[in-house]
PDB file of N, CA, C and O in Angstrom:
ATOM      1  N   MET A   1     127.031 221.949  73.973  1.00  0.00           N
ATOM      2  CA  MET A   1     129.096 221.936  74.077  1.00  0.00           C
ATOM      3  C   MET A   1     130.038 222.863  73.272  1.00  0.00           C
ATOM      4  O   MET A   1     129.988 223.096  72.064  1.00  0.00           O
ATOM      5  N   ASN A   2     130.774 223.270  74.048  1.00  0.00           N
ATOM      6  CA  ASN A   2     131.271 224.558  74.103  1.00  0.00           C
ATOM      7  C   ASN A   2     132.029 224.233  72.472  1.00  0.00           C
ATOM      8  O   ASN A   2     131.939 223.103  71.992  1.00  0.00           O
ATOM      9  N   LYS A   3     132.493 224.947  71.998  1.00  0.00           N
ATOM     10  CA  LYS A   3     133.946 225.053  71.041  1.00  0.00           C
ATOM     11  C   LYS A   3     135.256 224.319  70.900  1.00  0.00           C
ATOM     12  O   LYS A   3     135.815 223.584  70.086  1.00  0.00           O
ATOM     13  N   LYS A   4     135.533 224.998  72.357  1.00  0.00           N
ATOM     14  CA  LYS A   4     137.179 224.190  72.697  1.00  0.00           C
ATOM     15  C   LYS A   4     137.002 222.878  73.070  1.00  0.00           C
ATOM     16  O   LYS A   4     137.877 222.017  72.981  1.00  0.00           O
ATOM     17  N   THR A   5     134.912 222.557  73.852  1.00  0.00           N
ATOM     18  CA  THR A   5     135.236 220.945  74.197  1.00  0.00           C
ATOM     19  C   THR A   5     135.252 220.436  73.026  1.00  0.00           C
ATOM     20  O   THR A   5     136.224 219.706  72.828  1.00  0.00           O
ATOM     21  N   ARG A   6     134.503 220.555  72.138  1.00  0.00           N
ATOM     22  CA  ARG A   6     134.016 220.069  70.536  1.00  0.00           C
ATOM     23  C   ARG A   6     135.774 219.610  70.280  1.00  0.00           C
ATOM     24  O   ARG A   6     136.116 218.439  70.119  1.00  0.00           O
ATOM     25  N   GLN A   7     136.952 221.033  70.288  1.00  0.00           N
ATOM     26  CA  GLN A   7     138.006 220.786  69.901  1.00  0.00           C
ATOM     27  C   GLN A   7     139.285 219.700  70.303  1.00  0.00           C
ATOM     28  O   GLN A   7     140.184 219.238  69.602  1.00  0.00           O
ATOM     29  N   ASP A   8     138.891 219.480  71.994  1.00  0.00           N
ATOM     30  CA  ASP A   8     139.460 218.456  73.023  1.00  0.00           C
ATOM     31  C   ASP A   8     139.326 217.383  72.011  1.00  0.00           C
ATOM     32  O   ASP A   8     140.229 216.669  71.574  1.00  0.00           O
ATOM     33  N   VAL A   9     137.876 217.372  71.652  1.00  0.00           N
ATOM     34  CA  VAL A   9     137.453 215.679  72.010  1.00  0.00           C
ATOM     35  C   VAL A   9     137.933 214.923  70.286  1.00  0.00           C
ATOM     36  O   VAL A   9     138.152 213.755  69.964  1.00  0.00           O
ATOM     37  N   VAL A  10     137.949 216.202  69.494  1.00  0.00           N
ATOM     38  CA  VAL A  10     138.740 215.753  68.553  1.00  0.00           C
ATOM     39  C   VAL A  10     140.173 216.129  68.424  1.00  0.00           C
ATOM     40  O   VAL A  10     140.641 216.158  67.286  1.00  0.00           O
ATOM     41  N   ASP A  11     140.742 216.347  69.186  1.00  0.00           N
ATOM     42  CA  ASP A  11     142.626 216.190  69.567  1.00  0.00           C
ATOM     43  C   ASP A  11     142.633 214.918  70.084  1.00  0.00           C
ATOM     44  O   ASP A  11     143.361 213.959  69.826  1.00  0.00           O
ATOM     45  N   PHE A  12     141.563 215.070  70.980  1.00  0.00           N
ATOM     46  CA  PHE A  12     141.505 213.052  71.819  1.00  0.00           C
ATOM     47  C   PHE A  12     141.971 212.363  70.274  1.00  0.00           C
ATOM     48  O   PHE A  12     143.151 212.374  69.922  1.00  0.00           O
ATOM     49  N   ILE A  13     140.822 211.743  69.382  1.00  0.00           N
ATOM     50  CA  ILE A  13     140.977 210.962  68.451  1.00  0.00           C
ATOM     51  C   ILE A  13     141.669 211.173  68.059  1.00  0.00           C
ATOM     52  O   ILE A  13     142.284 210.108  68.098  1.00  0.00           O
ATOM     53  N   ASP A  14     142.635 212.245  67.271  1.00  0.00           N
ATOM     54  CA  ASP A  14     143.886 212.756  66.544  1.00  0.00           C
ATOM     55  C   ASP A  14     144.746 211.751  66.968  1.00  0.00           C
ATOM     56  O   ASP A  14     145.337 210.739  66.592  1.00  0.00           O
ATOM     57  N   ALA A  15     144.482 212.744  68.260  1.00  0.00           N
ATOM     58  CA  ALA A  15     146.075 211.456  69.324  1.00  0.00           C
ATOM     59  C   ALA A  15     145.965 209.891  68.906  1.00  0.00           C
ATOM     60  O   ALA A  15     146.810 209.117  68.457  1.00  0.00           O
ATOM     61  N   ARG A  16     144.507 209.719  69.248  1.00  0.00           N
ATOM     62  CA  ARG A  16     144.921 208.042  68.972  1.00  0.00           C
ATOM     63  C   ARG A  16     144.651 207.661  67.773  1.00  0.00           C
ATOM     64  O   ARG A  16     144.624 206.437  67.897  1.00  0.00           O
ATOM     65  N   PHE A  17     144.470 207.855  66.878  1.00  0.00           N
ATOM     66  CA  PHE A  17     145.089 207.825  65.859  1.00  0.00           C
ATOM     67  C   PHE A  17     146.528 207.899  65.381  1.00  0.00           C
ATOM     68  O   PHE A  17     147.128 206.954  64.869  1.00  0.00           O
ATOM     69  N   GLU A  18     147.078 209.239  65.619  1.00  0.00           N
ATOM     70  CA  GLU A  18     148.572 208.844  65.641  1.00  0.00           C
ATOM     71  C   GLU A  18     149.288 207.942  66.470  1.00  0.00           C
ATOM     72  O   GLU A  18     149.902 207.102  65.812  1.00  0.00           O
ATOM     73  N   TRP A  19     149.422 207.832  67.819  1.00  0.00           N
ATOM     74  CA  TRP A  19     149.614 206.734  68.719  1.00  0.00           C
ATOM     75  C   TRP A  19     149.548 205.001  67.717  1.00  0.00           C
ATOM     76  O   TRP A  19     150.373 204.099  67.569  1.00  0.00           O
ATOM     77  N   ALA A  20     148.610 205.144  67.389  1.00  0.00           N
ATOM     78  CA  ALA A  20     148.335 203.804  66.393  1.00  0.00           C
ATOM     79  C   ALA A  20     149.282 203.424  65.196  1.00  0.00           C
ATOM     80  O   ALA A  20     149.717 202.383  64.703  1.00  0.00           O
ATOM     81  N   ARG A  21     149.356 204.373  65.037  1.00  0.00           N
ATOM     82  CA  ARG A  21     150.695 204.275  63.388  1.00  0.00           C
ATOM     83  C   ARG A  21     152.109 203.840  64.131  1.00  0.00           C
ATOM     84  O   ARG A  21     152.959 203.178  63.536  1.00  0.00           O
ATOM     85  N   GLU A  22     152.237 204.207  65.252  1.00  0.00           N
ATOM     86  CA  GLU A  22     153.029 203.448  65.884  1.00  0.00           C
ATOM     87  C   GLU A  22     152.980 201.679  66.511  1.00  0.00           C
ATOM     88  O   GLU A  22     153.897 200.981  66.945  1.00  0.00           O
ATOM     89  N   ARG A  23     151.912 201.462  66.377  1.00  0.00           N
ATOM     90  CA  ARG A  23     151.621 200.685  67.696  1.00  0.00           C
ATOM     91  C   ARG A  23     149.857 201.002  67.666  1.00  0.00           C
ATOM     92  O   ARG A  23     148.984 201.644  68.249  1.00  0.00           O
ATOM     93  N   PHE A  24     150.087 199.998  66.488  1.00  0.00           N
ATOM     94  CA  PHE A  24     147.608 199.253  66.152  1.00  0.00           C
ATOM     95  C   PHE A  24     147.871 198.049  67.462  1.00  0.00           C
ATOM     96  O   PHE A  24     148.762 197.210  67.589  1.00  0.00           O
ATOM     97  N   THR A  25     146.839 198.341  68.223  1.00  0.00           N
ATOM     98  CA  THR A  25     146.751 196.779  69.087  1.00  0.00           C
ATOM     99  C   THR A  25     145.147 197.038  68.738  1.00  0.00           C
ATOM    100  O   THR A  25     144.692 198.023  68.157  1.00  0.00           O
ATOM    101  N   ASP A  26     144.284 195.696  69.335  1.00  0.00           N
ATOM    102  CA  ASP A  26     142.930 195.035  70.095  1.00  0.00           C
ATOM    103  C   ASP A  26     142.471 196.634  70.563  1.00  0.00           C
ATOM    104  O   ASP A  26     141.803 197.613  70.227  1.00  0.00           O
ATOM    105  N   VAL A  27     143.296 196.133  71.510  1.00  0.00           N
ATOM    106  CA  VAL A  27     142.337 197.619  73.084  1.00  0.00           C
ATOM    107  C   VAL A  27     142.544 199.260  72.374  1.00  0.00           C
ATOM    108  O   VAL A  27     142.073 200.235  72.961  1.00  0.00           O
ATOM    109  N   LEU A  28     143.219 199.387  71.199  1.00  0.00           N
ATOM    110  CA  LEU A  28     143.374 200.650  71.330  1.00  0.00           C
ATOM    111  C   LEU A  28     142.599 200.924  69.462  1.00  0.00           C
ATOM    112  O   LEU A  28     142.590 201.984  68.835  1.00  0.00           O
ATOM    113  N   ARG A  29     142.075 199.639  69.039  1.00  0.00           N
ATOM    114  CA  ARG A  29     141.286 199.269  68.281  1.00  0.00           C
ATOM    115  C   ARG A  29     139.874 199.892  68.907  1.00  0.00           C
ATOM    116  O   ARG A  29     139.356 200.859  68.350  1.00  0.00           O
ATOM    117  N   ALA A  30     139.328 199.345  69.988  1.00  0.00           N
ATOM    118  CA  ALA A  30     138.409 199.566  70.705  1.00  0.00           C
ATOM    119  C   ALA A  30     138.409 201.087  71.403  1.00  0.00           C
ATOM    120  O   ALA A  30     137.370 201.737  71.292  1.00  0.00           O
ATOM    121  N   GLU A  31     139.310 201.555  71.973  1.00  0.00           N
ATOM    122  CA  GLU A  31     139.192 203.018  72.883  1.00  0.00           C
ATOM    123  C   GLU A  31     139.048 203.757  71.483  1.00  0.00           C
ATOM    124  O   GLU A  31     138.029 204.448  71.486  1.00  0.00           O
ATOM    125  N   LEU A  32     139.777 203.828  70.246  1.00  0.00           N
ATOM    126  CA  LEU A  32     138.893 204.253  69.274  1.00  0.00           C
ATOM    127  C   LEU A  32     137.707 204.256  69.067  1.00  0.00           C
ATOM    128  O   LEU A  32     137.062 205.210  69.502  1.00  0.00           O
ATOM    129  N   ASP A  33     136.978 203.115  68.284  1.00  0.00           N
ATOM    130  CA  ASP A  33     135.794 202.674  68.550  1.00  0.00           C
ATOM    131  C   ASP A  33     134.965 203.748  69.235  1.00  0.00           C
ATOM    132  O   ASP A  33     134.358 204.712  68.767  1.00  0.00           O
ATOM    133  N   THR A  34     135.096 203.357  70.328  1.00  0.00           N
ATOM    134  CA  THR A  34     134.092 203.909  71.687  1.00  0.00           C
ATOM    135  C   THR A  34     134.274 205.418  71.420  1.00  0.00           C
ATOM    136  O   THR A  34     133.298 206.033  70.990  1.00  0.00           O
ATOM    137  N   ALA A  35     135.740 206.243  71.693  1.00  0.00           N
ATOM    138  CA  ALA A  35     135.562 207.973  71.250  1.00  0.00           C
ATOM    139  C   ALA A  35     134.939 207.874  70.696  1.00  0.00           C
ATOM    140  O   ALA A  35     133.752 207.963  71.013  1.00  0.00           O
ATOM    141  N   ILE A  36     135.488 207.549  69.152  1.00  0.00           N
ATOM    142  CA  ILE A  36     133.848 208.344  67.813  1.00  0.00           C
ATOM    143  C   ILE A  36     132.599 207.860  68.054  1.00  0.00           C
ATOM    144  O   ILE A  36     131.575 208.303  67.535  1.00  0.00           O
ATOM    145  N   ASP A  37     132.680 206.666  69.086  1.00  0.00           N
ATOM    146  CA  ASP A  37     130.920 206.808  69.026  1.00  0.00           C
ATOM    147  C   ASP A  37     130.104 208.131  70.199  1.00  0.00           C
ATOM    148  O   ASP A  37     129.123 208.857  70.359  1.00  0.00           O
ATOM    149  N   LEU A  38     131.296 207.735  70.712  1.00  0.00           N
ATOM    150  CA  LEU A  38     129.978 209.096  72.098  1.00  0.00           C
ATOM    151  C   LEU A  38     130.525 210.658  71.403  1.00  0.00           C
ATOM    152  O   LEU A  38     129.819 211.661  71.510  1.00  0.00           O
ATOM    153  N   ALA A  39     131.703 210.677  70.781  1.00  0.00           N
ATOM    154  CA  ALA A  39     131.632 212.000  70.265  1.00  0.00           C
ATOM    155  C   ALA A  39     130.835 211.821  69.280  1.00  0.00           C
ATOM    156  O   ALA A  39     130.342 212.886  68.909  1.00  0.00           O
ATOM    157  N   GLY A  40     130.481 210.879  68.669  1.00  0.00           N
ATOM    158  CA  GLY A  40     129.301 211.213  67.253  1.00  0.00           C
ATOM    159  C   GLY A  40     127.766 211.805  69.026  1.00  0.00           C
ATOM    160  O   GLY A  40     127.207 212.839  69.390  1.00  0.00           O
ATOM    161  N   LEU A  41     127.795 210.794  69.338  1.00  0.00           N
ATOM    162  CA  LEU A  41     126.280 210.867  70.533  1.00  0.00           C
ATOM    163  C   LEU A  41     126.111 211.813  71.256  1.00  0.00           C
ATOM    164  O   LEU A  41     124.980 212.117  71.636  1.00  0.00           O
ATOM    165  N   VAL A  42     127.215 212.503  71.615  1.00  0.00           N
ATOM    166  CA  VAL A  42     127.789 214.265  72.645  1.00  0.00           C
ATOM    167  C   VAL A  42     127.097 215.350  71.365  1.00  0.00           C
ATOM    168  O   VAL A  42     126.427 216.300  71.769  1.00  0.00           O
ATOM    169  N   GLY A  43     127.302 215.153  69.703  1.00  0.00           N
ATOM    170  CA  GLY A  43     127.728 215.682  69.336  1.00  0.00           C
ATOM    171  C   GLY A  43     128.847 217.215  69.200  1.00  0.00           C
ATOM    172  O   GLY A  43     128.566 218.318  68.732  1.00  0.00           O
ATOM    173  N   ALA A  44     130.083 216.745  69.780  1.00  0.00           N
ATOM    174  CA  ALA A  44     131.614 216.814  69.444  1.00  0.00           C
ATOM    175  C   ALA A  44     132.131 216.969  68.200  1.00  0.00           C
ATOM    176  O   ALA A  44     133.030 217.766  67.933  1.00  0.00           O
ATOM    177  N   ILE A  45     131.174 215.651  66.804  1.00  0.00           N
ATOM    178  CA  ILE A  45     131.283 215.532  65.798  1.00  0.00           C
ATOM    179  C   ILE A  45     129.718 214.980  64.975  1.00  0.00           C
ATOM    180  O   ILE A  45     128.763 214.207  65.044  1.00  0.00           O
ATOM    181  N   ASP A  46     130.288 215.934  64.291  1.00  0.00           N
ATOM    182  CA  ASP A  46     128.765 215.732  62.906  1.00  0.00           C
ATOM    183  C   ASP A  46     128.795 214.167  62.357  1.00  0.00           C
ATOM    184  O   ASP A  46     129.755 213.442  62.619  1.00  0.00           O
ATOM    185  N   LEU A  47     127.706 213.722  61.602  1.00  0.00           N
ATOM    186  CA  LEU A  47     127.796 212.263  61.270  1.00  0.00           C
ATOM    187  C   LEU A  47     128.959 211.757  60.201  1.00  0.00           C
ATOM    188  O   LEU A  47     129.443 210.635  60.049  1.00  0.00           O
ATOM    189  N   GLN A  48     129.315 213.443  59.283  1.00  0.00           N
ATOM    190  CA  GLN A  48     130.320 213.411  58.421  1.00  0.00           C
ATOM    191  C   GLN A  48     130.988 212.960  58.920  1.00  0.00           C
ATOM    192  O   GLN A  48     130.992 211.769  58.611  1.00  0.00           O
ATOM    193  N   GLU A  49     132.084 213.322  60.025  1.00  0.00           N
ATOM    194  CA  GLU A  49     133.373 212.970  60.746  1.00  0.00           C
ATOM    195  C   GLU A  49     132.944 212.062  61.371  1.00  0.00           C
ATOM    196  O   GLU A  49     133.994 211.421  61.354  1.00  0.00           O
ATOM    197  N   GLN A  50     132.039 211.219  62.122  1.00  0.00           N
ATOM    198  CA  GLN A  50     132.027 210.323  63.030  1.00  0.00           C
ATOM    199  C   GLN A  50     132.920 209.432  60.873  1.00  0.00           C
ATOM    200  O   GLN A  50     133.995 209.200  60.320  1.00  0.00           O
ATOM    201  N   ARG A  51     131.708 209.359  60.682  1.00  0.00           N
ATOM    202  CA  ARG A  51     131.874 208.443  58.938  1.00  0.00           C
ATOM    203  C   ARG A  51     133.327 208.368  58.787  1.00  0.00           C
ATOM    204  O   ARG A  51     133.906 207.311  58.534  1.00  0.00           O
ATOM    205  N   TYR A  52     133.929 209.523  58.949  1.00  0.00           N
ATOM    206  CA  TYR A  52     135.130 209.594  58.466  1.00  0.00           C
ATOM    207  C   TYR A  52     136.000 208.711  59.245  1.00  0.00           C
ATOM    208  O   TYR A  52     136.269 207.559  58.903  1.00  0.00           O
ATOM    209  N   TYR A  53     136.514 209.400  60.509  1.00  0.00           N
ATOM    210  CA  TYR A  53     136.806 208.782  61.690  1.00  0.00           C
ATOM    211  C   TYR A  53     136.559 206.813  61.317  1.00  0.00           C
ATOM    212  O   TYR A  53     137.403 205.926  61.193  1.00  0.00           O
ATOM    213  N   LYS A  54     134.973 206.769  61.238  1.00  0.00           N
ATOM    214  CA  LYS A  54     135.223 204.778  61.391  1.00  0.00           C
ATOM    215  C   LYS A  54     136.216 204.220  59.808  1.00  0.00           C
ATOM    216  O   LYS A  54     137.031 203.308  59.667  1.00  0.00           O
ATOM    217  N   GLU A  55     135.677 205.244  58.834  1.00  0.00           N
ATOM    218  CA  GLU A  55     136.702 204.448  57.281  1.00  0.00           C
ATOM    219  C   GLU A  55     138.074 204.868  57.646  1.00  0.00           C
ATOM    220  O   GLU A  55     138.963 204.387  56.944  1.00  0.00           O
ATOM    221  N   ARG A  56     138.432 205.674  58.609  1.00  0.00           N
ATOM    222  CA  ARG A  56     139.579 205.685  59.004  1.00  0.00           C
ATOM    223  C   ARG A  56     140.091 204.667  60.141  1.00  0.00           C
ATOM    224  O   ARG A  56     141.301 204.507  60.300  1.00  0.00           O
ATOM    225  N   LEU A  57     139.383 204.153  60.733  1.00  0.00           N
ATOM    226  CA  LEU A  57     139.899 202.888  61.808  1.00  0.00           C
ATOM    227  C   LEU A  57     139.715 202.210  60.907  1.00  0.00           C
ATOM    228  O   LEU A  57     140.788 201.606  60.924  1.00  0.00           O
ATOM    229  N   ASN A  58     139.030 201.688  59.851  1.00  0.00           N
ATOM    230  CA  ASN A  58     138.633 200.207  59.112  1.00  0.00           C
ATOM    231  C   ASN A  58     139.907 200.734  58.140  1.00  0.00           C
ATOM    232  O   ASN A  58     139.635 200.074  57.138  1.00  0.00           O
ATOM    233  N   ARG A  59     140.567 201.145  57.944  1.00  0.00           N
ATOM    234  CA  ARG A  59     141.936 201.009  56.930  1.00  0.00           C
ATOM    235  C   ARG A  59     142.646 200.375  58.231  1.00  0.00           C
ATOM    236  O   ARG A  59     142.759 199.150  58.281  1.00  0.00           O
ATOM    237  N   PHE A  60     143.179 201.266  59.400  1.00  0.00           N
ATOM    238  CA  PHE A  60     143.727 201.025  60.121  1.00  0.00           C
ATOM    239  C   PHE A  60     143.935 199.074  60.474  1.00  0.00           C
ATOM    240  O   PHE A  60     144.597 198.106  60.849  1.00  0.00           O
ATOM    241  N   VAL A  61     142.919 199.580  60.039  1.00  0.00           N
ATOM    242  CA  VAL A  61     141.653 196.980  60.633  1.00  0.00           C
ATOM    243  C   VAL A  61     143.089 197.266  59.541  1.00  0.00           C
ATOM    244  O   VAL A  61     144.292 197.520  59.609  1.00  0.00           O
ATOM    245  N   MET A  62     141.877 196.995  58.425  1.00  0.00           N
ATOM    246  CA  MET A  62     142.283 196.622  57.035  1.00  0.00           C
ATOM    247  C   MET A  62     144.032 196.571  56.789  1.00  0.00           C
ATOM    248  O   MET A  62     144.453 195.582  56.189  1.00  0.00           O
ATOM    249  N   ASP A  63     144.685 197.253  57.086  1.00  0.00           N
ATOM    250  CA  ASP A  63     146.657 197.367  57.292  1.00  0.00           C
ATOM    251  C   ASP A  63     146.969 196.308  58.056  1.00  0.00           C
ATOM    252  O   ASP A  63     147.269 195.151  57.762  1.00  0.00           O
ATOM    253  N   ASP A  64     146.835 196.964  59.248  1.00  0.00           N
ATOM    254  CA  ASP A  64     146.689 195.433  60.197  1.00  0.00           C
ATOM    255  C   ASP A  64     146.401 194.473  60.239  1.00  0.00           C
ATOM    256  O   ASP A  64     147.141 193.940  61.066  1.00  0.00           O
ATOM    257  N   HIS A  65     145.518 193.555  59.736  1.00  0.00           N
ATOM    258  CA  HIS A  65     145.444 192.425  59.162  1.00  0.00           C
ATOM    259  C   HIS A  65     146.200 192.314  57.560  1.00  0.00           C
ATOM    260  O   HIS A  65     146.517 191.143  57.350  1.00  0.00           O
ATOM    261  N   GLN A  66     146.468 193.003  56.693  1.00  0.00           N
ATOM    262  CA  GLN A  66     147.617 192.757  56.149  1.00  0.00           C
ATOM    263  C   GLN A  66     148.802 192.233  56.075  1.00  0.00           C
ATOM    264  O   GLN A  66     149.192 191.264  55.423  1.00  0.00           O
ATOM    265  N   GLN A  67     149.611 193.261  57.119  1.00  0.00           N
ATOM    266  CA  GLN A  67     150.424 192.837  57.683  1.00  0.00           C
ATOM    267  C   GLN A  67     150.876 191.749  58.666  1.00  0.00           C
ATOM    268  O   GLN A  67     152.045 191.487  58.948  1.00  0.00           O
ATOM    269  N   TRP A  68     149.906 191.227  59.086  1.00  0.00           N
ATOM    270  CA  TRP A  68     149.211 190.240  60.118  1.00  0.00           C
ATOM    271  C   TRP A  68     149.983 189.178  58.971  1.00  0.00           C
ATOM    272  O   TRP A  68     151.055 188.681  59.317  1.00  0.00           O
ATOM    273  N   GLN A  69     149.435 188.855  57.647  1.00  0.00           N
ATOM    274  CA  GLN A  69     149.163 188.265  56.156  1.00  0.00           C
ATOM    275  C   GLN A  69     150.718 187.710  55.988  1.00  0.00           C
ATOM    276  O   GLN A  69     151.185 186.573  56.066  1.00  0.00           O
ATOM    277  N   ILE A  70     151.160 188.670  55.791  1.00  0.00           N
ATOM    278  CA  ILE A  70     152.593 189.335  55.154  1.00  0.00           C
ATOM    279  C   ILE A  70     153.325 188.624  56.023  1.00  0.00           C
ATOM    280  O   ILE A  70     153.940 187.712  55.469  1.00  0.00           O
ATOM    281  N   ALA A  71     153.504 188.713  57.304  1.00  0.00           N
ATOM    282  CA  ALA A  71     154.173 188.119  58.035  1.00  0.00           C
ATOM    283  C   ALA A  71     153.836 187.613  58.484  1.00  0.00           C
ATOM    284  O   ALA A  71     154.240 187.843  59.623  1.00  0.00           O
ATOM    285  N   ASN A  72     153.065 186.685  58.489  1.00  0.00           N
ATOM    286  CA  ASN A  72     152.780 184.518  58.885  1.00  0.00           C
ATOM    287  C   ASN A  72     152.731 184.087  57.143  1.00  0.00           C
ATOM    288  O   ASN A  72     152.772 182.924  56.742  1.00  0.00           O
ATOM    289  N   GLY A  73     152.666 184.914  56.539  1.00  0.00           N
ATOM    290  CA  GLY A  73     153.068 184.260  55.212  1.00  0.00           C
ATOM    291  C   GLY A  73     152.010 183.403  54.550  1.00  0.00           C
ATOM    292  O   GLY A  73     152.161 182.475  53.756  1.00  0.00           O
ATOM    293  N   ARG A  74     150.772 183.989  55.118  1.00  0.00           N
ATOM    294  CA  ARG A  74     150.008 184.175  53.851  1.00  0.00           C
ATOM    295  C   ARG A  74     148.764 184.878  52.588  1.00  0.00           C
ATOM    296  O   ARG A  74     147.627 184.845  52.119  1.00  0.00           O
ATOM    297  N   VAL A  75     150.179 185.502  52.577  1.00  0.00           N
ATOM    298  CA  VAL A  75     149.937 186.042  51.700  1.00  0.00           C
ATOM    299  C   VAL A  75     151.511 186.398  50.385  1.00  0.00           C
ATOM    300  O   VAL A  75     152.690 186.746  50.457  1.00  0.00           O
ATOM    301  N   ALA A  76     150.110 185.877  48.912  1.00  0.00           N
ATOM    302  CA  ALA A  76     151.299 185.205  48.133  1.00  0.00           C
ATOM    303  C   ALA A  76     152.278 186.774  47.587  1.00  0.00           C
ATOM    304  O   ALA A  76     153.312 186.659  46.929  1.00  0.00           O
TER     305      ALA A  76
END
């Protein structure tokens, strides 16, 4: 895989994370999860980058759940 293609893949994932800041949905979560897995499988990102993106995604999910709990009075 050439350097430009690798950068395009990373840019795609980063763009989805930027979008997730404004509007995190289950569909976007699934898209990010799939994109990260595929990027790792085809060698566009290495294992360390894949772990970084998965941890970042998990933080988005945790923050989303916490915001839902606060909005619905589930957290004191």
